N, C-alpha and C positions, 0 to 999 in steps of 0.2 A: 607284656602289659600294653594294652591299647591306649594310645594317647587320647586325651579328651578332645572332642571336636572344638575347633575354634569358631567362635561366633563371627560371621562376616558383617554383621550389622554396623558396628561403629566405623568400619573403614569406608563405607559407602559415602557418608557426608563429606569426608575429606577429599575423596576423588571428585565429587561434584564441586567442592570449593576450589580445588585446583583448576578444574576446567573453567570455572567462572573467572578466576584470576587471569587465566591465559587469554581470555577474550579481551579485545580492545574496548575500553570503556568510553572512548570518544567517537561520536558519529563522524567527525572529520577524519579520524584515523581509519575508521572502517571504510569510508568512501575513498580515501586516498589509496589504501591498500588495494581495494577492488579495482580502482581506475588504473593503478600501476600495473597490476597483473593483466588487466585487459589490454593496456597499451603494449606491454611487453609481448603478450601472445599475438596481438595483431601485427606488430612489427616483425616478429619472428616468422609468422606465416607469410607476410608480404615479402620479406627478404628471401625466404625459400622459393616463393613463386617467381620472383624476379630473377633469382639465380638460375632456376630451371629454364625460364624463358630465354635468358641470355645464352645459356649453353645450347639450347635448341636452335636459337637464331645463328649462333656461331657455327654450329655443325651444319646447318642448312647452307650458310654462306660458303663453308669449306666444300660442301658437296657440289655447289654450283661452280666454284672455282676449279675443282678437280675435273668436273665434267667438261669445262672449256678446254682444259689441258688435254683431256682424252680426245676431244674432237680434233685438236691439232695433230695428234699422233694417229688418228683414224685415217688421215690422208696419206699414210706411208705407202711406198711402192714395194713390189716384190720382184726379186730376180727370177730368172728362169729356173734356178734350182730351188725356188721356194723360200729363199732367205729374205729377211726384211731389209728394206732400204729406208731408214728413218728420215724425217725432215732434216734438211741441212741446218736450218736455224731453229732451234727448239723454242717453244713459247715462253720459256723463262730461263734465265742464265744459270739458275741453280741446278738445272738438269745436267750441266757440264762440269759441276764441281763435286768431286767425290765426297760423300758423307754430308752433303749440304742439308739434308732433311726433306728434300723433294725428289721423288724417284718415279721412273717410268718403266713399265714392263710390257712387252708384247708377247703373249703366249700363243704358240702355234701347236699344231698336233704333234710335231716332231721336235719341239724344242721351244726356246724363248729368247727374246732379245731384251737387254736391260740398258738403261741410259748410263752415261759416264758417272753420274752421281751414285749409282748403285754399286760401283766398284769398291769393295771393302766391306760395307754392311751386309749382313745376312738377312734378306727379306723373306717374309712368309711366301710359301709357294702358292701360285695362283692356278686355278683350274680353267679349262676352256669353257666359255659360256656360249649358250645358243645365240645366234645372230639376233640383235635387237634387244637382248636382255641387259638390264643395268642393275648393278648392286652397289650398295654403300655399306661398308663394314668398318668396325672398329669400336674401341681401340684393340689392335692386334699386336702381339709381342714380336719383337725383332731385336737383332743385335747391332748396335751402332759400330761405326768404323773403329772406335776406340776399344771395342769389346764389351762396353757397358750395355746392360739390357735397356730396352726402351719400348715404346708403343707407337704405332702408326694407325692412321685412318686410311682406308683403301677404297677407291672407286673403280669398279670394273664395268667395261662396256663391250658386249659381244658383237662382233662384226664378221663380214664375209667379203673376200676380194674376188672379183671376176675380171678377166682380161677383156680386151676390146672384142676379140673374136668369140668370147664366151665359151672357150674350149675348156677352161679350168676354173674352179672356184676354191678359194683357200679360206677356211674359217680361221678366225683369230680373235683374240680378246686383248684389249688395251687396259692395263691397270696403271693407275696413278696413285702413288702413296705419299703421304705427308706426315712428318713427325708431329707428335702431339705436343711438343715443347712449346711451340709458338702459341697454340690454342690454350695451353695451360697457363702461359704467362698472361694472356688476355683475360682469362677467367679469374686468375688471382688478382690482377689489377682491378677488374670490375668488382670483385667481392670486397676488396679493401675499401674502394670508394663507396660501394653500396652500404656496407655496415657502418662506415664513418658517418655518412649522411643520415642513415636511419637512426643511428645512436644520437646524433645531434637533434634530429626531429623528435625522437622519444623524450629527450631531456626538455626540449621546449614544450612538448605536449604535457609532460608532467608538471612543469612549472605553471602552465596555463590552467591545468586542472586544479592545482593548489589554490590559485587565485580565484577560480570559479567557485570552488568549494567554500572558501572563506566568504565570498560574496553571497552565495546561495544560503549559507548557514547563518548569515548575519541576523535575519529575523528571529531565529531561535535564541541567539545571544541577547537580542533586544527583549524578547519575552522573559528571559532569565533576569535581566536587569530590572524590568518592571516588577517582576515578582519580588525581588529584593527590596525595591522601593515600597511595595505594598506591605511586606513584612516589617519594614522599618517605620511604617506609618506615614511615609512621605507622599503616598498616593492612595486614593480611595479604591482604585480598581485598575483593571487592565484597560489600555486605550484601544481604540478601534483601528488604529493605523497599522494593520498587520496584513500579510498576504492572505488570499482567499483560503489557501490550504490550512492556515493556522487559525482561522476564525472559529471553527468548532471548539478548538482547545481554549482559546481566550474567552469565548462565550461561556464555556463550561466553568472556567475559573471564576469569571465574574458572577455567574449564577451561584456558584458555591459560596463565594464571599458574601453576596447579597443574602443568601439563605442563612448563613451563619450569623450575620448581623441582625437579620429579622428574628432569628431564634433567640439571640441574646436580648434584643429589645422586648420580645414577647415574654421572656422569663422575668425581666425587670418589671414589666407591666403586671404580670401575674403576682409577683411578690408584693408590688405596691398595692394592688387590689386586695390581696389577702390581708395585708397589714391594715389597710383602711377599713376592711370589713370587720376585723377583730377589735377595732378600737371601741366600738359601741358596746359589745358584750363585756369587754374588760372594764369599761367605764361604769357600766351598770353594777358589776360585781364590786368595784371599788366603792361606789356610792352606798351599796347595801352594807358593806363592812363598816364604813364610816358612820352609818346611821345607827349602828348597834341594833340591828334587826334580830328578832327572835330566831332561835335555832331552827324551828320547823319551817318558818318562812324563808330563812336564808338557805336551808337545804333545798327547798323547792326552787328557789331562784337560781341557785348554782346549777342544779340539774337542768333547768330550762336553758340557761345560757351555755352550758357545756354542750348540750345537744345542738344548739344553734351554731356554736363554733365548730363542732365536728362536721355539721352539714356544710358550713362555709369552706372548711379545709378540703373536704371531699370534692366539692364542686370545683374549687380552684385547681386541685390536682388533676381532675378529669379534664378540665378545660386546657390546662397546660399540656396534657398528653395528647389532646386532640389537635392542638394548634400546630405542632411540628409535623413535618412530613419528610419522607425520604426524597432526595433530589433525583436519584436514578432508581426508581422502584419498578418491580416487575408489573406487567399489565394485569389488571383484574377484570374478569368478565362481569359486566354490569347486570345482565338480566337476572341471574340467580339471586343477587343481593336485593334487587328491586322486588322480586316476587316474595321473598321472605318478609320484607317490611310491609308490603301491601296486605299479605295474608293476616298479619297481626293487627293492622289498623282496621281491616274490615271486621274483625271480631270485636274490637273495642267499640267501633261505631256501628255495630249491628242493628241497634235500635233505630238509627236513622236510615238504614237500608242503602248506604252509599256503596257504589260499585266503582272500581277503578279499571280503566281500559289502558292497554299497553300498545305502544308503537315504538319498539326498541330495535334498532339495527343490530343484526347478529354480529357484525364486526366491531361494535362499540366496545372500547376498553378504557378503563380508568387507570392512569399511571400514578399511583400513590398508595397510601395506606388504606387498608380495608376499613378501619374505624372512621377515617375521614369520609369515605364514600357512604358508609351507613349513616353517619350524622348528617351529611348533606341531603341524601335522599329522605331520611327519616323526618327531618324538620320540615322540608318542603312538602312532603306528602301529608304529614300530620296537620300542617297548617291548612292544606287544601281540604282534607277530610273534616276539619273542624268547621269550615265555613261553607262547605258544599251542601247542596240540597239533596242530590241523589247521584251525581256523576263527577268523576275525577278522571282526567286524561294525563297520562305520563308518556312523554315523547323523548326518546334518547337517540341521538345520531352523532356521527363523527363530524367534527368541525373542519374548517378549511385546512388543507395539508400543504406544507411547503416541501419541496424536493429535498431529500436527505434528512428530514425531521419527522418525528412521529406526529400522528394526527391529534387534533384537539378533541374536545367532547362538548356536546350541546345537550343540556338537560332542561326540559320544559315541563312544568306542572300547571295544569289548568283545572278550574272547577266551575260549577254552575251556580255559585253563590252570588252575593250582592256585589262583589268586586270592590275595588279601591279607587276612590276619586283621585284624579291626577294631582290635585293640590295637597293630598294627604300622604302621598307615597313616601316622600322624604321623612315625614313625621313618623310613619309606621315603622320605618326601617331603623329608627333609633333604638338603642339598647334600653330594655325595660318598658317600652311603650307597647300597648295593646290597641288593636284597631277598635275594639269595643270592650269597655271595662266590665260589661256584664258577662262576657265570655271568659270562662276559666282559663288561666294561663299566667305565665310570668313575663312574657314579652321579650324573651331572650333567644327564642328559636331562630328567628331571622338574623339576629346579631351573630349567632354561632355560624350560620350559613355564610354570612359576609366575612367572618374571620377566616373560615376555611378557604373560601374563594380567594381572599387576599393572600393567604400563605401559598396558594398555587398560582398567583398572579392572574386570577380570573376575575369575572365581574358578574354582578346580578342586575338584571333588568326586570322591572315590574310594569305591567300594562294590563289591558283588558283582553280576554280571550275572544277571538272572533268566532270560534266554533261553539263554545259553551256559554258565553256571555258573562262569566264571572272574572275572577282575577287570573292572571297568567304570570308566573314566575319563571324566568329563563336564566339559568346559570350557564355561563360559557367558560370553559377551561381551555387555555391556549395550547397549541402544539408544543411539544418538548424539544430538547436539544438532540 
């Protein structure tokens, strides 16, 4: 019977959860672990390099020393029978002491000579080298005078002896050998001192790294403390006394806090406006009920007031939906939205024959909600179409850009209508005010524009169009975070 397959799905989250738990949750711990591993790796490589350098230097010093000994034995004489007559006084007293660790050999074609120190130990055999050739070998195995195995370094120097008459020439090679014990003790002492000092330096570096990390991460702790104060209501927002690298974070937090407060305030205002708007219809209904009005008249009044209240609720809900915006919204291409609005307005105002001209930068983008962009463009353009004689000009370009931040947006709508006098601009921008009572409208279009711009921290400027002669409305949206 084949066992049922086991579903692997539920095990996957637990593995992911274990991996997350294994990761250090503190930035200071992460940095300290990384710095510790880096310091340990650096000190290990530095210690290895210094150790190799010391060994190379010690071996080079030994070679030079053995070379000087070889030169002393290179001046040996030869008897008529070809035997070696070594120097009476050797260059080092250890050459006279058997098993001292410093040995000399002179190898001839028919035999070899060894110093007194070589009596007892068994040294490696040496070959006859060509005159002028030098070799440095080791460590080579040998047997000490005690019979214990050991190693030696050997320096060989090939020479040739000629008598004064030049009748004969005797090739020979001088070998100087030295036990590795002394060099090993030097290397061991150096390594002990090296790792002791490197270990102390590593401990000091790690301690300094901990202090540096605490000092460098202190601004993050300050940000956390300020956030706790904001949450507790002890502070209105983040302060500006932070390092440059943390400014985008604190600016974003402040922008988020400000946006939430504005949204809350906007919701309160909307509810207050709705309540105030419903007071009158409710009061009318109450007065009709108290007046003992007839059924037909009361039914008609209730129907009218209910329609009015429904319109008020719909308007306030739409206004509340328009007022908020996403703080970090995806960029929206402006030109397609503008074309859609203008096409509709040109149909509405076809009897006037108004045409709209575009000057829209291809790179212009709106960072917000599509509905806000449509309301902004729609109200500005409808106002221009309403007052224009025959021409409307829409200009959209990127605003000033700060390094590291997204560009702002400039929207200008101009018409060839009568324009607005300077002393009436502030009056016309008030909610519910129309520039001319004879022109149909409710006087809230420009107020909606101002509300949207306020929610995006933008501003509206009104003046006279230099090109068309009518009014010019310029909406400026600042760059984002």
